[in-house]
N, C-alpha and C positions, 0 to 999 in steps of 0.2 A: 504494500500500500504506500502511496506517495503522500508527501506533505505539500500543502499549497502555501506559498509565501507571497504576500503582497509586496510589490516593489515601489510603484509610484503611480501617478496619474498620467494619462495619455498626454495631457497638455504640458507636462514637464519635459517632454522630448519633442522638440521641433522636427518637422519633416527633414530628412537628410542629415540628421545629427545623431549623436549618442550622448548619454550621460552615465556617470559612474554611480552605482548604488551599492552600499555596503550594508548587509543585513545577514543575520543568522550565520555568522562566520564565513560568509561568502562575499567576494568582491566581484561585482558583475558590471558588464557594459550592456546598456539597454539602447537598442537602435530603433529608429523610425525610418523605414524605407517605404516611401509612397503610401503612408498611412498604415502599413503593416509593422508589427513590433516583433523584434527578435532579441534574444538575450543569450550572451556568451560570457565565459569567464573574462574578466577585464585584463588580467596579467598575461602577457604573451608567454607562450610555451618555450620561447628561445631565450628570454632575458627579462629584465625588470620593466619593460615597456608597458604603458597603459593603453589598451586598445580603444577605450572611450575617448582618448585624446588624439588618436591617429586620424589621418585623412581618410575620407570615405569616397569611393568611386563606384557607383552602381551598388552591387551587393558585396563589395570587397572593402576590407579595412586594412590599412597599412599600419604596422607597428611604428610608433614614434621613436623607438630605440635603435633597431637595426634595419628597419625598412622592409622586413619580411611582411607577407600579407596573408590574410585568411578570408575565406568565403563566409560572410556573416550568417547566411542561412543554413549552411551545412557544417561549418567549422573546419572544413578541409583547408590544407595549406595551398596557397596560390603561388607564392614566391618565396625562395630561400632568403635568408639563411634558416628560416623556420623549417622544422622537419616533422614536428608532432602537431596533429590537429588540435584545435581549441575546443573545449567542451561547450556544447550548446544545451539549452534548456527548453522544454516544452512550455510554450507561452500562451496564455489566454488573456483576453480583455473582456471585462464585465463592468458595466456602469462606469466607463471611462477610467477604470483601474486596471493596471497591468499586474498579472500574477505569473509565477512559474510553479511547476511541479518538480519536486526533488525527491 
């Protein structure tokens, strides 16, 4: 059985941007891509970079530390030096509130 965690309001994340949310011992990046919301771990799998602070191009985010990149929707590595995919979370929106299941 999974736990549901409330992260933020949809209005907190402007379209085409991301925010960092720290809750329940998790550090997460919440993305708004054309009105759809995606949540991944915020810390890059290659180093200490914050993905919520990296540039977004389409559905790809670039790490602000070593410039590797990940697909926001799938977590897959797009560009090295990153080698390990980033964790993604099942995300739901209800009453303008974003939740994840862990």
